SEKOL-144441 format. One line per field, with one value per residue: y, x, z of N, C-alpha, C in turn. Coordinates in nm, 3 decimals. Layout:
residues N
nyy = (Y ...)
nxx = (X ...)
nzz = (Z ...)
cayy = (Y ...)
caxx = (X ...)
cazz = (Z ...)
cyy = (Y ...)
cxx = (X ...)
czz = (Z ...)
***
This chain:
residues 269
nyy = (-0.116 0.112 0.188 0.277 0.570 0.650 0.475 0.541 0.836 0.774 0.662 0.849 1.017 0.886 0.867 1.147 1.219 1.069 1.171 1.460 1.446 1.330 1.512 1.741 1.647 1.674 1.963 2.087 2.013 2.115 2.397 2.413 2.374 2.606 2.625 2.783 2.746 2.727 2.631 2.425 2.156 1.977 1.703 1.695 1.849 2.079 2.378 2.416 2.542 2.806 2.957 3.235 3.197 3.321 3.452 3.433 3.385 3.128 2.924 2.769 2.500 2.327 2.086 1.923 1.661 1.423 1.213 1.221 1.461 1.741 1.948 2.239 2.361 2.625 2.671 2.656 2.500 2.497 2.758 3.068 3.203 3.492 3.677 3.732 3.534 3.325 3.126 3.024 2.823 2.502 2.344 2.440 2.339 2.151 1.806 1.651 1.788 1.804 1.544 1.499 1.646 1.504 1.236 1.316 1.296 1.029 0.925 1.099 0.964 0.721 0.806 0.878 0.639 0.515 0.688 0.653 0.375 0.375 0.524 0.348 0.124 0.238 0.303 0.074 -0.235 -0.387 -0.740 -1.091 -1.244 -1.551 -1.749 -2.041 -2.238 -2.471 -2.792 -2.999 -3.332 -3.627 -3.485 -3.375 -3.176 -3.216 -3.470 -3.406 -3.287 -2.996 -2.725 -2.544 -2.179 -2.163 -2.004 -1.978 -1.947 -1.999 -2.173 -2.435 -2.339 -2.068 -1.754 -1.664 -1.449 -1.369 -1.459 -1.496 -1.540 -1.791 -1.938 -1.921 -2.012 -2.283 -2.384 -2.380 -2.532 -2.768 -2.839 -3.007 -3.145 -3.362 -3.329 -3.072 -2.874 -2.719 -2.444 -2.347 -2.125 -2.055 -1.875 -1.870 -1.856 -2.063 -2.287 -2.498 -2.767 -2.918 -3.172 -3.128 -3.353 -3.321 -3.441 -3.493 -3.289 -3.308 -3.543 -3.519 -3.305 -2.956 -2.794 -2.615 -2.513 -2.585 -2.537 -2.594 -2.851 -2.956 -2.912 -2.681 -2.383 -2.077 -1.891 -1.960 -1.809 -2.007 -2.031 -2.122 -2.394 -2.300 -2.199 -1.908 -1.768 -1.840 -1.944 -1.828 -2.081 -2.249 -2.542 -2.612 -2.505 -2.625 -2.895 -2.861 -2.725 -2.482 -2.131 -2.074 -2.345 -2.580 -2.783 -3.094 -3.305 -3.450 -3.654 -3.867 -3.796 -3.620 -3.275 -2.971 -2.702 -2.438 -2.435 -2.716 -2.816 -2.699 -2.780 -3.071 -3.074 -2.963 -3.160 -3.365 -3.573)
nxx = (0.083 0.216 0.343 0.141 0.089 0.283 0.285 0.017 0.080 0.273 0.135 -0.060 0.122 0.217 -0.015 -0.069 0.154 0.095 -0.153 -0.093 0.063 -0.103 -0.306 -0.155 -0.093 -0.352 -0.373 -0.157 -0.200 -0.440 -0.386 -0.195 -0.356 -0.501 -0.734 -0.866 -0.770 -0.922 -0.890 -0.658 -0.628 -0.508 -0.667 -0.997 -1.328 -1.392 -1.169 -0.849 -0.653 -0.526 -0.374 -0.369 -0.224 -0.003 -0.093 -0.372 -0.469 -0.501 -0.614 -0.422 -0.448 -0.506 -0.700 -0.946 -0.992 -0.740 -0.755 -0.762 -0.807 -0.835 -0.887 -1.026 -1.181 -1.273 -1.606 -1.901 -2.098 -2.096 -2.098 -2.190 -2.004 -1.803 -1.834 -1.568 -1.423 -1.502 -1.381 -1.205 -1.327 -1.367 -1.581 -1.596 -1.428 -1.265 -1.353 -1.128 -0.938 -1.051 -1.038 -0.775 -0.714 -0.860 -0.740 -0.465 -0.403 -0.404 -0.203 0.016 0.051 0.130 0.386 0.508 0.545 0.736 0.956 1.033 1.079 1.274 1.480 1.517 1.622 1.846 1.992 1.990 1.939 1.944 2.046 2.062 2.380 2.483 2.541 2.624 2.458 2.538 2.428 2.159 2.148 2.176 2.058 2.050 2.242 2.401 2.492 2.636 2.846 2.883 2.975 2.936 2.923 3.036 3.027 2.816 2.933 2.889 2.655 2.610 2.788 2.680 2.667 2.621 2.505 2.325 2.106 1.851 1.912 2.031 1.818 1.631 1.762 1.785 1.570 1.480 1.647 1.572 1.354 1.415 1.660 1.847 2.075 2.287 2.586 2.778 2.958 3.188 3.317 3.524 3.562 3.850 3.914 3.921 3.842 3.590 3.434 3.102 2.884 2.523 2.249 1.913 1.677 1.515 1.340 1.151 1.039 0.918 0.755 0.645 0.560 0.600 0.927 1.164 1.456 1.524 1.442 1.647 1.844 1.993 2.068 2.062 2.350 2.480 2.641 2.888 2.789 2.898 2.765 2.648 2.453 2.279 2.074 1.794 1.450 1.217 1.101 1.068 1.089 1.382 1.488 1.354 1.458 1.700 1.898 2.162 2.284 2.528 2.602 2.726 2.645 2.718 2.623 2.322 2.074 2.268 2.405 2.663 2.728 2.840 2.797 2.561 2.326 2.298 2.226 1.947 1.841 1.808 1.667 1.426 1.353 1.278 1.033)
nzz = (0.001 0.064 -0.155 -0.332 -0.378 -0.545 -0.768 -0.870 -0.942 -1.123 -1.342 -1.389 -1.492 -1.718 -1.863 -1.894 -2.075 -2.306 -2.371 -2.414 -2.662 -2.834 -2.837 -2.937 -3.194 -3.322 -3.252 -3.405 -3.679 -3.717 -3.706 -3.926 -4.117 -4.127 -3.919 -3.642 -3.323 -3.033 -2.741 -2.588 -2.401 -2.123 -1.974 -1.860 -1.802 -1.521 -1.546 -1.411 -1.454 -1.669 -1.968 -2.200 -2.513 -2.801 -3.135 -3.178 -2.920 -2.796 -2.539 -2.334 -2.099 -1.797 -1.679 -1.438 -1.441 -1.514 -1.711 -1.992 -2.264 -2.458 -2.800 -2.863 -3.131 -3.337 -3.431 -3.609 -3.515 -3.241 -3.142 -3.234 -3.503 -3.598 -3.913 -4.032 -3.950 -4.053 -4.250 -4.088 -3.946 -3.809 -3.923 -4.152 -4.343 -4.573 -4.659 -4.674 -4.523 -4.281 -4.206 -4.205 -3.967 -3.793 -3.786 -3.709 -3.432 -3.335 -3.500 -3.404 -3.158 -3.244 -3.402 -3.169 -3.040 -3.210 -3.202 -2.905 -2.899 -3.085 -2.924 -2.723 -2.846 -2.949 -2.731 -2.599 -2.402 -2.104 -2.049 -1.946 -1.930 -2.087 -1.897 -1.709 -1.478 -1.211 -1.334 -1.252 -1.125 -1.340 -1.554 -1.913 -1.941 -1.716 -1.790 -2.026 -1.898 -1.827 -1.624 -1.312 -1.381 -1.644 -1.945 -2.231 -2.560 -2.810 -3.036 -3.192 -3.381 -3.417 -3.303 -2.946 -2.718 -2.525 -2.266 -2.371 -2.643 -2.633 -2.527 -2.747 -2.967 -2.887 -2.872 -3.130 -3.265 -3.144 -3.263 -3.502 -3.429 -3.254 -3.101 -2.986 -3.042 -2.795 -2.733 -2.475 -2.224 -1.954 -1.649 -1.627 -1.913 -2.046 -2.311 -2.400 -2.567 -2.610 -2.619 -2.615 -2.571 -2.676 -2.710 -2.517 -2.477 -2.706 -2.639 -2.393 -2.419 -2.498 -2.318 -2.011 -1.860 -2.095 -2.085 -1.829 -1.811 -1.947 -1.777 -1.787 -1.630 -1.461 -1.378 -1.037 -0.777 -0.586 -0.305 0.045 0.233 0.477 0.738 0.798 0.923 1.096 1.103 1.354 1.577 1.346 1.142 1.105 1.319 1.533 1.495 1.597 1.443 1.420 1.397 1.197 1.150 0.943 0.651 0.570 0.454 0.313 0.368 0.350 0.121 0.000 0.039 -0.089 -0.151 -0.120 -0.286 -0.344 -0.099 -0.082 -0.320 -0.260 -0.043 -0.111 -0.304 -0.130 0.047)
cayy = (0.002 0.241 0.245 0.299 0.688 0.656 0.425 0.651 0.915 0.742 0.618 0.978 1.096 0.836 0.938 1.304 1.234 1.042 1.267 1.579 1.410 1.298 1.658 1.809 1.623 1.755 2.100 2.120 2.000 2.217 2.510 2.414 2.387 2.732 2.630 2.849 2.673 2.817 2.580 2.300 2.132 1.824 1.675 1.748 1.892 2.206 2.397 2.437 2.671 2.840 3.076 3.271 3.212 3.317 3.542 3.368 3.379 2.989 2.896 2.625 2.480 2.190 2.051 1.874 1.499 1.421 1.094 1.264 1.613 1.797 2.052 2.300 2.463 2.715 2.560 2.715 2.398 2.494 2.885 3.166 3.261 3.619 3.647 3.754 3.429 3.195 3.062 2.941 2.732 2.354 2.274 2.517 2.296 2.024 1.669 1.610 1.869 1.743 1.390 1.500 1.675 1.389 1.136 1.356 1.262 0.866 0.912 1.147 0.862 0.605 0.864 0.888 0.508 0.485 0.753 0.594 0.258 0.404 0.552 0.237 0.033 0.294 0.304 -0.089 -0.285 -0.505 -0.857 -1.163 -1.331 -1.695 -1.811 -2.147 -2.290 -2.644 -2.874 -3.111 -3.467 -3.699 -3.400 -3.359 -3.068 -3.296 -3.587 -3.309 -3.224 -2.876 -2.685 -2.393 -2.056 -2.179 -1.914 -2.017 -1.861 -2.049 -2.294 -2.506 -2.215 -1.956 -1.676 -1.652 -1.346 -1.335 -1.588 -1.538 -1.583 -1.935 -2.004 -1.931 -2.104 -2.430 -2.434 -2.384 -2.669 -2.907 -2.903 -3.138 -3.207 -3.444 -3.276 -2.951 -2.843 -2.586 -2.377 -2.294 -2.051 -2.040 -1.749 -1.860 -1.842 -2.201 -2.309 -2.637 -2.795 -3.007 -3.208 -3.147 -3.392 -3.235 -3.517 -3.489 -3.150 -3.355 -3.669 -3.477 -3.206 -2.833 -2.704 -2.569 -2.454 -2.661 -2.530 -2.641 -3.008 -2.980 -2.879 -2.536 -2.287 -1.934 -1.882 -1.915 -1.811 -2.113 -2.000 -2.230 -2.440 -2.277 -2.151 -1.771 -1.738 -1.937 -1.876 -1.882 -2.207 -2.340 -2.676 -2.618 -2.475 -2.744 -2.990 -2.830 -2.670 -2.364 -2.031 -2.110 -2.478 -2.624 -2.888 -3.166 -3.411 -3.446 -3.805 -3.918 -3.744 -3.525 -3.151 -2.855 -2.549 -2.399 -2.466 -2.844 -2.833 -2.635 -2.892 -3.177 -3.070 -2.943 -3.297 -3.454 -3.560)
caxx = (-0.009 0.269 0.382 0.021 0.077 0.384 0.227 -0.078 0.129 0.354 0.020 -0.112 0.220 0.218 -0.148 -0.050 0.234 0.009 -0.262 -0.033 0.123 -0.218 -0.374 -0.061 -0.117 -0.480 -0.356 -0.056 -0.252 -0.538 -0.329 -0.151 -0.487 -0.571 -0.819 -0.828 -0.784 -0.975 -0.844 -0.581 -0.652 -0.484 -0.753 -1.122 -1.391 -1.345 -1.029 -0.784 -0.529 -0.499 -0.300 -0.383 -0.078 -0.023 -0.203 -0.482 -0.506 -0.556 -0.606 -0.354 -0.513 -0.501 -0.840 -0.965 -0.981 -0.655 -0.742 -0.795 -0.791 -0.901 -0.844 -1.137 -1.165 -1.370 -1.685 -2.015 -2.206 -2.084 -2.131 -2.170 -1.881 -1.795 -1.833 -1.435 -1.334 -1.582 -1.312 -1.119 -1.395 -1.345 -1.677 -1.611 -1.300 -1.309 -1.362 -0.970 -0.850 -1.111 -0.989 -0.631 -0.709 -0.920 -0.650 -0.335 -0.403 -0.354 -0.057 0.091 0.088 0.216 0.510 0.569 0.608 0.829 1.058 1.053 1.147 1.404 1.553 1.540 1.709 1.959 2.046 2.035 1.859 2.036 2.009 2.141 2.468 2.423 2.642 2.526 2.473 2.537 2.332 2.106 2.204 2.105 1.991 2.151 2.368 2.499 2.560 2.756 2.971 2.878 3.012 2.894 3.004 3.066 2.953 2.828 2.992 2.825 2.563 2.632 2.863 2.608 2.708 2.525 2.563 2.237 2.033 1.753 1.971 2.048 1.700 1.560 1.836 1.776 1.422 1.475 1.743 1.528 1.244 1.463 1.763 1.872 2.182 2.356 2.734 2.766 3.112 3.154 3.437 3.524 3.637 3.999 3.924 3.947 3.732 3.546 3.301 3.019 2.757 2.405 2.129 1.781 1.561 1.405 1.232 1.034 0.981 0.859 0.655 0.699 0.528 0.686 1.074 1.233 1.579 1.528 1.448 1.771 1.951 2.047 2.000 2.115 2.460 2.454 2.785 2.900 2.777 2.917 2.650 2.649 2.328 2.305 1.946 1.682 1.312 1.195 1.011 1.041 1.138 1.512 1.523 1.293 1.544 1.828 2.030 2.194 2.325 2.681 2.618 2.755 2.599 2.828 2.551 2.180 2.027 2.382 2.457 2.781 2.714 2.954 2.731 2.416 2.245 2.286 2.130 1.832 1.770 1.783 1.570 1.322 1.279 1.253 0.893)
cazz = (0.004 0.071 -0.307 -0.436 -0.446 -0.637 -0.888 -0.910 -0.990 -1.247 -1.413 -1.433 -1.579 -1.837 -1.938 -1.939 -2.170 -2.421 -2.396 -2.474 -2.780 -2.907 -2.868 -3.025 -3.339 -3.365 -3.261 -3.508 -3.822 -3.729 -3.710 -4.053 -4.192 -4.100 -3.823 -3.526 -3.192 -2.888 -2.627 -2.575 -2.267 -2.074 -1.876 -1.897 -1.693 -1.497 -1.589 -1.277 -1.480 -1.816 -1.991 -2.337 -2.586 -2.958 -3.180 -3.158 -2.777 -2.756 -2.383 -2.285 -1.988 -1.723 -1.624 -1.335 -1.448 -1.585 -1.788 -2.146 -2.307 -2.595 -2.862 -2.903 -3.235 -3.386 -3.489 -3.607 -3.451 -3.112 -3.108 -3.360 -3.546 -3.656 -4.032 -4.068 -3.921 -4.086 -4.321 -3.987 -3.874 -3.867 -3.996 -4.314 -4.395 -4.660 -4.613 -4.674 -4.424 -4.161 -4.198 -4.148 -3.822 -3.654 -3.780 -3.650 -3.288 -3.317 -3.588 -3.325 -3.082 -3.338 -3.421 -3.025 -2.989 -3.290 -3.128 -2.786 -2.929 -3.147 -2.835 -2.640 -2.917 -2.956 -2.570 -2.556 -2.301 -2.043 -2.086 -1.884 -2.002 -2.082 -1.775 -1.668 -1.321 -1.194 -1.378 -1.160 -1.159 -1.447 -1.672 -2.022 -1.928 -1.648 -1.863 -2.103 -1.798 -1.791 -1.515 -1.273 -1.422 -1.793 -2.044 -2.363 -2.664 -2.957 -3.023 -3.369 -3.452 -3.415 -3.170 -2.846 -2.653 -2.414 -2.216 -2.460 -2.759 -2.608 -2.540 -2.869 -3.050 -2.834 -2.897 -3.255 -3.293 -3.094 -3.346 -3.586 -3.421 -3.140 -3.012 -3.053 -2.992 -2.720 -2.709 -2.362 -2.186 -1.831 -1.602 -1.654 -2.047 -2.099 -2.393 -2.410 -2.657 -2.510 -2.694 -2.558 -2.628 -2.697 -2.734 -2.410 -2.499 -2.781 -2.559 -2.249 -2.444 -2.524 -2.219 -1.914 -1.894 -2.163 -2.048 -1.693 -1.825 -2.032 -1.670 -1.788 -1.524 -1.433 -1.299 -0.909 -0.700 -0.506 -0.157 0.134 0.296 0.599 0.826 0.852 0.985 1.136 1.156 1.510 1.573 1.218 1.138 1.131 1.453 1.616 1.466 1.670 1.387 1.488 1.322 1.168 1.136 0.806 0.593 0.497 0.365 0.334 0.350 0.335 -0.001 0.027 -0.024 -0.090 -0.190 -0.070 -0.373 -0.326 0.020 -0.121 -0.409 -0.208 0.082 -0.173 -0.335 -0.032 0.070)
cyy = (0.137 0.276 0.272 0.457 0.716 0.574 0.520 0.769 0.898 0.705 0.748 1.053 1.050 0.890 1.068 1.291 1.196 1.125 1.414 1.581 1.401 1.439 1.756 1.775 1.700 1.896 2.159 2.110 2.087 2.357 2.527 2.417 2.517 2.750 2.702 2.744 2.739 2.765 2.468 2.262 1.976 1.778 1.727 1.774 2.042 2.258 2.477 2.576 2.705 2.939 3.103 3.296 3.234 3.427 3.512 3.363 3.232 2.985 2.756 2.622 2.315 2.190 1.944 1.718 1.464 1.268 1.128 1.391 1.630 1.923 2.095 2.402 2.528 2.640 2.621 2.623 2.422 2.636 2.966 3.215 3.366 3.587 3.666 3.620 3.312 3.081 2.980 2.850 2.598 2.314 2.343 2.436 2.183 1.919 1.629 1.668 1.825 1.609 1.407 1.547 1.593 1.288 1.180 1.305 1.112 0.880 0.982 1.051 0.759 0.678 0.844 0.749 0.484 0.562 0.703 0.465 0.286 0.426 0.447 0.145 0.109 0.311 0.165 -0.100 -0.378 -0.632 -0.944 -1.247 -1.477 -1.782 -1.897 -2.176 -2.421 -2.708 -2.990 -3.264 -3.547 -3.609 -3.411 -3.289 -3.123 -3.388 -3.514 -3.269 -3.082 -2.830 -2.543 -2.292 -2.053 -2.062 -1.981 -1.902 -1.882 -2.187 -2.349 -2.392 -2.103 -1.896 -1.671 -1.559 -1.306 -1.467 -1.597 -1.577 -1.751 -1.995 -2.022 -2.029 -2.242 -2.483 -2.448 -2.519 -2.771 -2.948 -3.003 -3.167 -3.272 -3.416 -3.141 -2.942 -2.709 -2.558 -2.295 -2.238 -2.014 -1.914 -1.749 -1.863 -1.968 -2.234 -2.460 -2.665 -2.924 -3.032 -3.211 -3.208 -3.320 -3.324 -3.525 -3.374 -3.223 -3.473 -3.616 -3.358 -3.061 -2.766 -2.695 -2.510 -2.571 -2.670 -2.604 -2.803 -3.035 -2.983 -2.764 -2.440 -2.162 -1.967 -1.852 -1.917 -1.937 -2.084 -2.149 -2.280 -2.412 -2.158 -2.021 -1.717 -1.826 -1.877 -1.923 -1.973 -2.296 -2.457 -2.709 -2.600 -2.579 -2.871 -2.986 -2.777 -2.532 -2.271 -2.067 -2.249 -2.507 -2.765 -2.955 -3.279 -3.404 -3.585 -3.874 -3.907 -3.622 -3.374 -3.013 -2.717 -2.543 -2.456 -2.625 -2.881 -2.775 -2.741 -3.013 -3.189 -3.042 -3.066 -3.386 -3.468 -3.484)
cxx = (0.085 0.325 0.272 0.035 0.188 0.345 0.117 -0.023 0.204 0.244 -0.042 -0.028 0.242 0.099 -0.106 0.043 0.166 -0.085 -0.190 -0.013 -0.002 -0.277 -0.287 -0.059 -0.239 -0.449 -0.280 -0.132 -0.366 -0.469 -0.252 -0.255 -0.577 -0.699 -0.791 -0.877 -0.814 -0.894 -0.766 -0.580 -0.588 -0.566 -0.889 -1.190 -1.357 -1.208 -0.976 -0.689 -0.535 -0.441 -0.319 -0.239 -0.121 -0.126 -0.336 -0.551 -0.561 -0.510 -0.534 -0.404 -0.498 -0.638 -0.834 -0.938 -0.877 -0.632 -0.767 -0.738 -0.846 -0.860 -0.988 -1.111 -1.298 -1.464 -1.833 -2.129 -2.202 -2.128 -2.122 -2.060 -1.893 -1.765 -1.666 -1.371 -1.401 -1.473 -1.210 -1.191 -1.389 -1.447 -1.701 -1.481 -1.334 -1.299 -1.199 -0.911 -0.923 -1.067 -0.852 -0.616 -0.733 -0.794 -0.505 -0.317 -0.354 -0.216 0.043 0.150 0.150 0.366 0.578 0.655 0.728 0.981 1.097 1.126 1.271 1.518 1.629 1.661 1.846 2.049 2.078 1.944 1.965 1.977 2.128 2.253 2.441 2.556 2.567 2.566 2.495 2.444 2.274 2.142 2.102 2.043 2.104 2.258 2.448 2.571 2.677 2.867 2.985 2.861 2.967 2.993 3.060 2.960 2.958 2.857 2.903 2.729 2.568 2.683 2.790 2.633 2.607 2.575 2.477 2.186 1.927 1.797 1.987 1.912 1.634 1.638 1.824 1.673 1.393 1.535 1.662 1.395 1.276 1.587 1.779 1.975 2.230 2.520 2.738 2.941 3.102 3.328 3.405 3.582 3.791 4.038 3.963 3.824 3.697 3.427 3.257 2.892 2.617 2.277 2.004 1.659 1.457 1.309 1.105 0.952 0.893 0.735 0.722 0.669 0.624 0.831 1.158 1.387 1.612 1.516 1.573 1.867 2.024 1.992 2.115 2.235 2.442 2.597 2.794 2.919 2.818 2.792 2.636 2.507 2.369 2.202 1.865 1.548 1.267 1.082 0.984 1.116 1.289 1.554 1.471 1.398 1.681 1.930 2.042 2.265 2.473 2.710 2.647 2.712 2.701 2.742 2.409 2.132 2.154 2.443 2.549 2.721 2.825 2.904 2.606 2.305 2.202 2.200 1.954 1.758 1.744 1.682 1.438 1.232 1.264 1.098 0.851)
czz = (-0.007 -0.075 -0.396 -0.463 -0.561 -0.771 -0.960 -0.993 -1.141 -1.366 -1.470 -1.535 -1.707 -1.937 -1.998 -2.047 -2.322 -2.451 -2.482 -2.596 -2.892 -2.947 -2.955 -3.157 -3.373 -3.379 -3.382 -3.667 -3.835 -3.750 -3.866 -4.135 -4.198 -3.994 -3.721 -3.406 -3.073 -2.776 -2.638 -2.436 -2.228 -1.936 -1.923 -1.781 -1.631 -1.493 -1.455 -1.321 -1.619 -1.853 -2.160 -2.413 -2.719 -2.999 -3.171 -3.022 -2.749 -2.616 -2.389 -2.143 -1.923 -1.646 -1.536 -1.358 -1.522 -1.674 -1.930 -2.167 -2.420 -2.635 -2.907 -3.007 -3.253 -3.468 -3.471 -3.520 -3.308 -3.053 -3.227 -3.391 -3.628 -3.811 -4.118 -4.052 -3.955 -4.156 -4.218 -3.917 -3.904 -3.948 -4.163 -4.367 -4.514 -4.598 -4.576 -4.539 -4.281 -4.122 -4.129 -4.010 -3.727 -3.669 -3.726 -3.517 -3.277 -3.395 -3.496 -3.211 -3.126 -3.337 -3.275 -2.999 -3.075 -3.233 -3.008 -2.829 -2.988 -3.036 -2.745 -2.706 -2.940 -2.846 -2.553 -2.428 -2.230 -2.038 -1.997 -1.966 -1.984 -2.005 -1.725 -1.523 -1.318 -1.233 -1.244 -1.220 -1.270 -1.552 -1.796 -2.013 -1.827 -1.704 -1.966 -2.010 -1.816 -1.653 -1.464 -1.323 -1.552 -1.849 -2.192 -2.473 -2.786 -2.943 -3.176 -3.429 -3.483 -3.284 -3.072 -2.744 -2.535 -2.392 -2.309 -2.590 -2.734 -2.603 -2.668 -2.956 -3.031 -2.882 -3.048 -3.313 -3.263 -3.192 -3.446 -3.565 -3.280 -3.030 -3.060 -2.994 -2.917 -2.730 -2.585 -2.327 -2.031 -1.771 -1.598 -1.817 -2.119 -2.171 -2.426 -2.512 -2.593 -2.611 -2.612 -2.637 -2.587 -2.717 -2.628 -2.427 -2.584 -2.687 -2.441 -2.284 -2.420 -2.381 -2.107 -1.960 -1.964 -2.104 -1.951 -1.713 -1.874 -1.889 -1.692 -1.719 -1.500 -1.365 -1.153 -0.837 -0.608 -0.356 -0.076 0.193 0.438 0.650 0.846 0.918 0.994 1.168 1.280 1.510 1.466 1.239 1.165 1.265 1.549 1.604 1.535 1.562 1.439 1.373 1.301 1.150 0.989 0.770 0.536 0.423 0.401 0.273 0.287 0.179 0.010 -0.038 -0.007 -0.114 -0.144 -0.154 -0.374 -0.215 -0.025 -0.211 -0.344 -0.088 -0.014 -0.261 -0.243 -0.002 0.171)
***
């Protein structure tokens, strides 16, 4: 609940930007076509603030309800128009000009979307590197001897730079291939080639996380299996475990990293 005011303001801010560019499209084309604009309003309902600007003394206004806006043009259908300004009334314009003015709002929003996406792509986006975590036992990745911390550089000689690259290439290859060749590099810059079997994806179906079934996981640092905190009255505390205890095994299976403890306890009944 504490974040509600922030989300509300952010929502209204986005709406205000969209409305501004939408109405600016109507306004700009109306002026281009010689139509007189009486008011440019962000929001609708009672006017909270306005200022007359330009030779036509157009009112630039902020109104009470910030979920829309409008451009009010000179129009005989709304109020009497002086003879000298009849040629500037919206209703006196040709069908082509009126259509241009009406279509300009949506087109302005489309142009805004193009510019924003262009800016995002120009700046770039952050994506996860295809660094792999230790695979669960008996998965294709474990059989291929993939180790924690290795990064995928190429898949069947196609460059891989992000986790999404790896995901999509694997799914594409799995459609008609039984295995792929992975080029891996570790933190010491050692390069290894591993053959990963993909047949399990088709055998077990395409639903769910196919990479998880292959044993391909995000990289996780090798945290020591040492208890740092216990929930008061929880199962671990009731079993006698204490802070700073180190796990050496779970169900007679040796463990050397925290994620192994988590996986083996999670898999237990």
